[in-house]
C-alpha positions as CSV (number, residue, x, y, z in Angstrom):
1,M,12.1,8.9,-4.2
2,I,14.3,8.8,-1.0
3,A,11.1,9.9,1.0
4,A,9.1,7.3,-0.5
5,A,11.6,5.3,0.3
6,I,12.0,5.9,4.3
7,G,8.2,5.6,4.6
8,L,8.4,2.1,3.6
9,A,11.2,1.0,5.4
10,I,9.7,3.1,8.3
11,G,6.5,1.2,7.6
12,A,8.2,-2.5,7.1
13,T,10.3,-2.3,10.6
14,G,7.7,-4.6,12.5
15,V,6.0,-6.8,10.0
16,G,5.8,-10.2,10.7
17,V,6.6,-10.1,14.1
18,P,3.6,-10.0,15.7
19,W,2.2,-13.3,14.3
20,F,5.2,-15.2,14.7
21,L,5.5,-13.6,18.4
22,S,2.0,-14.6,19.0
23,A,1.4,-17.9,17.6
24,H,4.5,-20.2,18.4
25,D,4.3,-24.2,18.6
26,S,5.8,-26.4,20.4
27,G,7.3,-28.2,17.1
28,A,10.3,-29.4,16.4
29,V,13.4,-26.8,16.4
30,S,16.4,-26.9,14.6
31,G,19.9,-25.6,16.3
32,L,21.1,-24.3,12.1
33,P,22.1,-21.4,11.2
34,L,19.9,-18.7,8.1
35,K,21.3,-16.6,6.2
36,A,18.9,-14.7,4.3
37,P,19.6,-15.2,0.2
38,D,21.4,-12.2,-1.7
39,T,18.2,-12.2,-3.8
40,L,15.4,-13.4,-3.8
41,G,12.4,-12.7,-6.9
42,G,15.6,-11.4,-8.5
43,V,15.4,-8.5,-6.0
44,D,18.1,-7.3,-4.1
45,R,18.2,-7.2,-0.3
46,A,16.7,-3.6,1.6
47,D,20.0,-3.4,3.4
48,V,21.8,-3.9,-0.4
49,S,19.5,-1.8,-2.7
50,P,19.7,1.3,-1.5
51,V,22.8,2.0,-2.4
52,K,22.9,0.3,-5.7
53,A,20.4,3.3,-6.7
54,K,22.5,5.7,-5.7
55,D,25.6,5.5,-3.0
56,D,25.1,9.0,-0.9
57,D,25.1,9.2,2.4
58,S,21.1,9.1,3.1
59,Y,20.8,6.2,0.5
60,R,23.4,4.3,3.1
61,Q,21.8,5.7,6.1
62,L,18.4,3.9,4.8
63,A,20.6,0.6,3.9
64,Q,22.0,0.5,7.6
65,H,18.2,1.6,9.5
66,N,16.5,-1.1,6.5
67,A,19.6,-3.6,8.3
68,T,19.6,-2.4,12.0
69,N,15.5,-3.4,11.8
70,D,15.8,-6.7,10.1
71,R,18.5,-7.3,12.4
72,E,16.2,-6.3,15.2
73,N,13.5,-8.3,14.4
74,G,15.2,-11.0,13.4
75,N,16.9,-11.4,17.1
76,R,13.4,-11.4,18.4
77,I,11.4,-14.1,16.7
78,S,15.3,-16.5,17.6
79,A,14.5,-15.8,21.2
80,A,10.8,-16.1,21.1
81,Y,11.4,-19.5,19.2
82,D,14.6,-20.1,21.4
83,A,15.6,-21.0,17.4
84,P,17.5,-19.8,14.8
85,A,15.2,-17.1,12.4
86,L,16.0,-14.3,10.7
87,V,14.0,-11.3,9.0
88,Q,15.0,-9.6,5.3
89,T,12.9,-6.6,3.5
90,Y,14.0,-6.1,0.0
91,T,13.3,-3.8,-2.3
92,A,13.7,-3.1,-5.6
93,P,16.5,-0.5,-7.0
94,N,13.8,2.1,-7.9
95,F,11.5,1.0,-4.9
96,T,8.9,0.3,-6.9
97,H,8.0,-2.5,-4.5
98,A,9.0,-4.6,-1.6
99,F,8.5,-7.4,0.5
100,Q,9.3,-9.5,4.1
101,I,10.5,-12.5,4.7
102,T,10.4,-14.2,7.9
103,A,12.1,-17.6,8.8
104,V,12.6,-19.6,11.9
105,R,13.7,-23.2,12.6
106,A,10.5,-24.4,13.9
107,H,7.3,-25.7,12.7
108,A,4.4,-22.6,13.1
109,P,0.7,-22.9,13.3
110,G,-0.9,-22.8,9.9
111,L,-2.8,-19.8,8.5
112,A,-6.4,-19.0,9.5
113,V,-9.3,-16.3,8.6
114,P,-12.1,-14.9,10.2
115,Y,-15.2,-16.8,9.5
116,E,-17.3,-14.3,7.6
117,D,-21.6,-15.0,7.2
118,K,-21.9,-15.5,3.7
119,A,-25.5,-13.3,3.8
120,N,-23.1,-10.0,4.2
121,G,-23.9,-8.8,0.5
122,L,-20.9,-9.1,-1.1
123,A,-20.2,-11.1,-4.0
124,G,-17.4,-13.2,-1.6
125,P,-15.4,-13.1,1.6
126,L,-13.3,-10.6,2.4
127,N,-11.0,-12.4,4.0
128,E,-9.6,-15.7,1.6
129,L,-7.7,-18.4,2.5
130,R,-5.9,-19.6,-0.4
131,Q,-3.2,-22.6,-0.9
132,V,-0.8,-23.1,-3.9
133,G,1.1,-26.1,-3.6
134,D,2.8,-25.8,-0.2
135,V,2.5,-22.4,0.4
136,S,-0.6,-20.9,1.8
137,C,-2.2,-17.3,1.3
138,I,-4.1,-15.1,3.6
139,L,-6.1,-12.8,1.0
140,R,-7.9,-9.9,1.7
141,N,-10.7,-8.5,-1.0
142,N,-11.8,-4.9,-1.8
143,L,-14.7,-5.8,-2.9
144,A,-17.8,-2.7,-2.3
145,P,-21.6,-4.7,-2.4
146,S,-21.4,-4.1,-6.5
147,E,-18.5,-5.1,-7.4
148,Q,-17.7,-8.6,-8.5
149,L,-14.7,-10.5,-7.4
150,S,-11.6,-10.0,-9.5
151,P,-7.6,-10.5,-8.7
152,D,-8.2,-7.0,-9.5
153,R,-9.7,-6.5,-6.5
154,T,-8.2,-8.9,-4.3
155,S,-3.9,-8.3,-2.0
156,V,-2.1,-10.5,-0.9
157,V,-1.9,-10.0,3.1
158,L,0.7,-12.9,4.4
159,C,1.6,-16.3,2.8
160,Q,3.6,-19.0,4.7
161,R,5.2,-22.3,3.8
162,T,6.2,-24.5,7.5
163,D,6.9,-27.9,8.3
164,T,8.4,-30.0,11.5
165,A,11.9,-27.9,10.8
166,L,10.8,-24.4,9.0
167,T,8.5,-22.1,8.5
168,I,9.2,-19.1,6.0
169,Q,6.1,-16.6,6.2
170,L,6.2,-13.7,3.1
171,K,4.4,-10.5,3.3
172,P,4.2,-7.6,0.5
173,L,4.8,-4.1,1.0
174,G,3.5,-1.3,-1.1
175,D,0.3,-1.4,-3.4
176,D,-0.3,-2.7,-7.2
177,T,2.5,-4.9,-8.3
178,P,2.3,-8.8,-8.7
179,E,4.0,-9.4,-5.1
180,N,0.7,-7.7,-3.3
181,T,-1.7,-9.1,-6.0
182,D,-1.1,-12.5,-7.1
183,P,-0.8,-15.2,-4.7
184,A,1.1,-17.3,-7.2
185,V,4.2,-15.2,-7.5
186,C,4.3,-15.0,-3.5
187,A,4.2,-18.5,-3.0
188,A,6.9,-18.9,-6.0
189,M,9.8,-16.3,-4.0
190,I,8.7,-18.7,-0.7
191,N,9.5,-22.0,-2.6
192,E,12.6,-20.0,-3.6
193,A,13.5,-19.2,0.3
194,W,12.8,-22.5,1.4
195,T,15.1,-24.1,-1.5
196,K,17.3,-22.1,-0.2
197,L,17.4,-22.0,3.3
198,H,15.5,-25.8,4.4
């Protein structure tokens, strides 16, 4: 269990950072600080949940590792935008699912997916942009030529909500959980964060 958790933490280290650093927009910037919610979607922060699962040295070290990664990644985004920013990973105490939010007090460009020729022999696009209210999500349809397009073959890559003064992204970490397969679940968590941070 702890090995899987450590792998999850290491895998989450740089998630979210490359997109923000490469897609800086010169929109409005606010100086108001950002503080990550203690829970999101009923899930605790990853610098807290390991200790809730088991209060021993290895789990405390994992919690500290998660805190350091999130803080340093948030600092990099803040420097890139010259605006308050945060990165916060959330994980269930039993490590069944996890996700990461990135927020910055600035506007960011909308999401886009690459062009795909419709004559690719598949039942639908491999990459799809779907709007869920104010939230945009990039989906990956894991299709083979013989397979039909269906929700159980779809995974969420990234979701985002933005306005002139705040951008929040959410990236699921892991597989086969509602956070990874249902854009409506991801959108609801972004909207929850939006209410708490805006």
